[in-house]
C-alpha positions as a Markdown table, in Angstrom:
| # | Residue | x | y | z |
|---|---|---|---|---|
| 1 | Met | 0.0 | 0.0 | 0.0 |
| 2 | Lys | 2.9 | 2.3 | 0.8 |
| 3 | Lys | 4.4 | 1.8 | -2.7 |
| 4 | Leu | 1.0 | 2.6 | -4.3 |
| 5 | Ser | 0.7 | 5.8 | -2.2 |
| 6 | Leu | 4.2 | 6.8 | -3.3 |
| 7 | Leu | 3.4 | 6.1 | -6.9 |
| 8 | Leu | 0.2 | 8.1 | -6.8 |
| 9 | Ala | 2.0 | 11.0 | -5.2 |
| 10 | Phe | 4.7 | 10.8 | -7.9 |
| 11 | Leu | 2.1 | 10.7 | -10.7 |
| 12 | Leu | 0.1 | 13.6 | -9.4 |
| 13 | Gly | 3.3 | 15.6 | -8.7 |
| 14 | Ala | 4.5 | 14.9 | -12.3 |
| 15 | Cys | 1.3 | 16.3 | -13.7 |
| 16 | Ala | 1.4 | 19.4 | -11.6 |
| 17 | Gly | 5.1 | 20.0 | -12.2 |
| 18 | Thr | 4.7 | 19.5 | -16.0 |
| 19 | Ala | 1.7 | 21.8 | -16.2 |
| 20 | Ala | 3.5 | 24.5 | -14.1 |
| 21 | His | 6.6 | 24.2 | -16.3 |
| 22 | Val | 4.7 | 24.5 | -19.5 |
| 23 | Val | 2.7 | 27.5 | -18.3 |
| 24 | Ala | 5.7 | 29.2 | -16.8 |
| 25 | Ser | 7.9 | 28.8 | -19.9 |
| 26 | Gly | 5.2 | 29.6 | -22.4 |
| 27 | Glu | 5.8 | 26.3 | -24.2 |
| 28 | Ala | 2.1 | 25.4 | -24.5 |
| 29 | Ala | 1.4 | 27.8 | -27.4 |
| 30 | Thr | 4.5 | 26.6 | -29.4 |
| 31 | Ala | 3.8 | 22.9 | -28.8 |
| 32 | Asn | 0.1 | 23.2 | -29.7 |
| 33 | Ala | 0.8 | 25.2 | -32.8 |
| 34 | Lys | 2.9 | 22.4 | -34.2 |
| 35 | Ala | 0.7 | 19.5 | -33.1 |
| 36 | Pro | -2.4 | 18.3 | -34.8 |
| 37 | Ala | -5.6 | 19.2 | -33.1 |
| 38 | Ala | -7.1 | 16.7 | -30.7 |
| 39 | Glu | -10.3 | 15.0 | -31.5 |
| 40 | Pro | -13.2 | 17.1 | -30.2 |
| 41 | Ser | -15.1 | 15.7 | -27.2 |
| 42 | Ser | -18.9 | 15.6 | -27.4 |
| 43 | Ala | -19.4 | 15.8 | -23.7 |
| 44 | Ala | -18.2 | 18.6 | -21.5 |
| 45 | Val | -16.5 | 17.7 | -18.2 |
| 46 | Thr | -17.4 | 19.6 | -15.1 |
| 47 | Pro | -14.7 | 18.4 | -12.7 |
| 48 | Thr | -16.5 | 17.7 | -9.4 |
| 49 | Pro | -16.2 | 18.2 | -6.6 |
| 50 | Ile | -13.8 | 21.2 | -6.3 |
| 51 | Ala | -13.4 | 20.8 | -2.6 |
| 52 | Ala | -10.9 | 18.3 | -1.2 |
| 53 | Thr | -12.1 | 14.7 | -1.2 |
| 54 | Val | -11.1 | 11.4 | 0.4 |
| 55 | Val | -12.9 | 8.5 | -1.1 |
| 56 | Pro | -12.4 | 4.8 | -0.3 |
| 57 | Leu | -11.8 | 2.7 | -3.5 |
| 58 | Ser | -14.9 | 0.7 | -2.7 |
| 59 | Glu | -17.0 | 3.9 | -2.9 |
| 60 | Ala | -15.4 | 5.4 | -6.0 |
| 61 | Glu | -17.5 | 5.9 | -9.1 |
| 62 | Thr | -17.0 | 3.3 | -11.7 |
| 63 | Arg | -18.0 | 3.3 | -15.4 |
| 64 | Ile | -18.2 | 0.5 | -17.9 |
| 65 | Ala | -17.2 | 0.9 | -21.6 |
| 66 | Pro | -20.0 | 0.3 | -24.2 |
| 67 | Ser | -18.2 | -2.9 | -25.3 |
| 68 | Gly | -18.2 | -4.2 | -21.7 |
| 69 | Lys | -14.5 | -4.9 | -22.1 |
| 70 | Ala | -13.1 | -2.1 | -20.0 |
| 71 | Lys | -14.0 | -0.1 | -16.9 |
| 72 | Ile | -12.6 | 3.1 | -15.3 |
| 73 | Thr | -12.8 | 3.9 | -11.6 |
| 74 | Phe | -12.6 | 7.6 | -10.8 |
| 75 | Leu | -10.0 | 8.0 | -8.1 |
| 76 | Ala | -9.7 | 11.8 | -8.3 |
| 77 | Arg | -11.1 | 14.4 | -10.7 |
| 78 | Gly | -10.4 | 18.1 | -10.4 |
| 79 | Leu | -9.7 | 21.3 | -12.4 |
| 80 | Asn | -6.2 | 20.4 | -13.4 |
| 81 | Ala | -6.0 | 16.6 | -13.5 |
| 82 | Phe | -7.8 | 13.3 | -13.6 |
| 83 | Leu | -6.7 | 10.1 | -11.9 |
| 84 | Gly | -8.3 | 6.8 | -12.7 |
| 85 | Leu | -7.9 | 3.1 | -12.3 |
| 86 | Leu | -8.3 | 1.6 | -15.8 |
| 87 | Glu | -9.1 | -2.1 | -16.2 |
| 88 | Met | -9.4 | -3.9 | -19.5 |
| 89 | Glu | -10.1 | -7.5 | -20.5 |
| 90 | Ala | -7.3 | -9.5 | -22.1 |
| 91 | Gly | -7.2 | -8.7 | -25.8 |
| 92 | Ala | -9.3 | -5.5 | -25.5 |
| 93 | Lys | -8.4 | -2.6 | -27.9 |
| 94 | Val | -8.3 | 1.2 | -27.6 |
| 95 | Pro | -8.8 | 2.6 | -31.1 |
| 96 | Glu | -6.4 | 5.3 | -32.5 |
| 97 | His | -7.2 | 8.7 | -31.0 |
| 98 | Arg | -5.6 | 11.9 | -29.7 |
| 99 | Asp | -6.2 | 13.5 | -26.3 |
| 100 | Ser | -5.8 | 17.3 | -25.7 |
| 101 | Thr | -3.6 | 17.0 | -22.7 |
| 102 | Glu | -0.6 | 14.9 | -21.6 |
| 103 | Glu | -1.4 | 11.4 | -20.3 |
| 104 | Tyr | 0.4 | 9.1 | -18.0 |
| 105 | Ile | -0.2 | 5.4 | -17.5 |
| 106 | His | 1.4 | 3.1 | -15.0 |
| 107 | Val | 0.7 | -0.6 | -15.6 |
| 108 | Leu | 0.0 | -2.5 | -12.4 |
| 109 | Glu | -1.1 | -5.8 | -14.0 |
| 110 | Gly | -1.4 | -7.3 | -17.4 |
| 111 | Asp | 0.3 | -6.7 | -20.8 |
| 112 | Gly | -0.2 | -5.4 | -24.2 |
| 113 | Thr | 1.2 | -3.1 | -27.0 |
| 114 | Ile | 0.8 | 0.6 | -27.2 |
| 115 | Val | 1.5 | 2.7 | -30.3 |
| 116 | Ile | 2.4 | 6.3 | -29.8 |
| 117 | Asp | 2.9 | 8.5 | -32.9 |
| 118 | Gly | 3.7 | 5.4 | -35.0 |
| 119 | Val | 6.2 | 3.8 | -32.5 |
| 120 | Met | 5.2 | 0.5 | -30.9 |
| 121 | Tyr | 6.0 | -0.4 | -27.3 |
| 122 | Ala | 5.4 | -3.6 | -25.3 |
| 123 | Val | 4.0 | -2.9 | -21.8 |
| 124 | Glu | 3.9 | -5.1 | -18.7 |
| 125 | Pro | 3.6 | -4.6 | -15.0 |
| 126 | Gly | 5.9 | -1.8 | -13.8 |
| 127 | Thr | 5.9 | 0.0 | -17.2 |
| 128 | Thr | 5.2 | 3.7 | -17.0 |
| 129 | Ile | 4.0 | 5.5 | -20.2 |
| 130 | Phe | 4.0 | 9.2 | -21.0 |
| 131 | Met | 2.0 | 10.5 | -24.0 |
| 132 | Pro | 2.4 | 14.2 | -25.0 |
| 133 | Ala | -0.7 | 16.2 | -25.7 |
| 134 | Asn | -2.2 | 15.5 | -29.1 |
| 135 | Ala | -0.1 | 12.3 | -29.6 |
| 136 | Lys | -1.7 | 9.7 | -31.9 |
| 137 | Val | -2.2 | 6.7 | -29.6 |
| 138 | Ser | -3.7 | 3.2 | -29.8 |
| 139 | Phe | -3.5 | 0.1 | -27.6 |
| 140 | Gln | -3.9 | -3.7 | -28.0 |
| 141 | Gly | -4.3 | -5.7 | -24.9 |
| 142 | Gly | -2.3 | -8.9 | -24.5 |
| 143 | Glu | -3.0 | -12.3 | -23.0 |
| 144 | His | -3.7 | -11.0 | -19.5 |
| 145 | Pro | -6.2 | -8.5 | -18.3 |
| 146 | Leu | -4.8 | -5.0 | -17.8 |
| 147 | Lys | -5.0 | -2.9 | -14.6 |
| 148 | Ala | -3.3 | 0.5 | -14.7 |
| 149 | Leu | -3.3 | 4.0 | -13.1 |
| 150 | Gln | -4.2 | 6.6 | -15.7 |
| 151 | Val | -3.5 | 10.4 | -15.2 |
| 152 | Phe | -4.7 | 13.1 | -17.6 |
| 153 | Ala | -2.9 | 16.5 | -17.0 |
| 154 | Gly | -6.2 | 18.2 | -17.4 |
| 155 | Pro | -9.8 | 17.0 | -17.0 |
| 156 | Glu | -10.9 | 17.3 | -20.6 |
| 157 | Pro | -9.9 | 13.9 | -22.0 |
| 158 | Ala | -11.7 | 12.2 | -19.2 |
| 159 | Ala | -15.0 | 13.4 | -20.8 |
| 160 | Lys | -14.9 | 10.2 | -22.9 |
| 161 | Tyr | -15.8 | 8.3 | -19.8 |
| 162 | Asp | -19.0 | 10.3 | -19.3 |
| 163 | Arg | -20.5 | 8.2 | -22.2 |
| 164 | Trp | -19.7 | 4.9 | -20.4 |
| 165 | Thr | -22.4 | 3.4 | -18.2 |
| 166 | Arg | -22.5 | 3.5 | -14.4 |
């Protein structure tokens, strides 16, 4: 449990540090001007709640993908980041897409292959993945179910989960 707490603290710190660096250095305008636009989201996200929260995992909101092959548990959702526990069945796929903010994934269990901007990477437990804003990404699950921590450096990309069922 202590290792998981340290990992969560690291991931959230990385998001905050990266966002602060980009804003402070003015890199966002340059980076976004050169990158293709992210796919628009049809659902607006209202990060809730704004006040501090402490929620046991057993009480966290969970949503199921329309295919039934994946679920996301909302661990924390705020104005500047999203943290979720992503679970996918063996062999499940994430189609090619782009997200408007940076994304971080840390694989806890399972395996698969992720393609980021045309480069393929094998993932397994202990693998940490960074995807820049607007990167072209897809995923193919392997032989074992995947369980991973997912962080968006901004709440907008998490809007895709609003279309999943409760």
